[in-house]
C-alpha angles and dihedrals in degrees: 000000000000114000123172121337121018102176134157110331091013090060089047090055091046090054089057093056123099091218128032119190114177133181117241090250094057118125126206130194147146104220094180089093090065089055095046092244124144129228126222120260094245093055094047091048092051091051091046091052090055104040102019132249098281096052091043088058091049091050093051098038098047101030088205124145122257131197122233096262094047096045097050094211089126103034120131113264090042098071096269150075144199121238132185117262102258138135091250098066093119100036125120112286090020100071102293135097 
């Protein structure tokens, strides 16, 4: 479950997960671009496999923050989804037991 900020290493960990469920107020970013730092090939490739090559370039070139809907890291069809921020995120019928 991704709630709130998922930035830098947190985003890298999220890309390794089989399922990504994010709240609608989640924020994603790779701030290394602002610092002039590079990312390893494996991490970039994982991100590219999830969001596609064009959006991966935008993420790394702009270093701006994206919300869950915009980023697509949690879109259906890519082993994830976006849910509203509520207390019932893990209740029966909504992902819980």
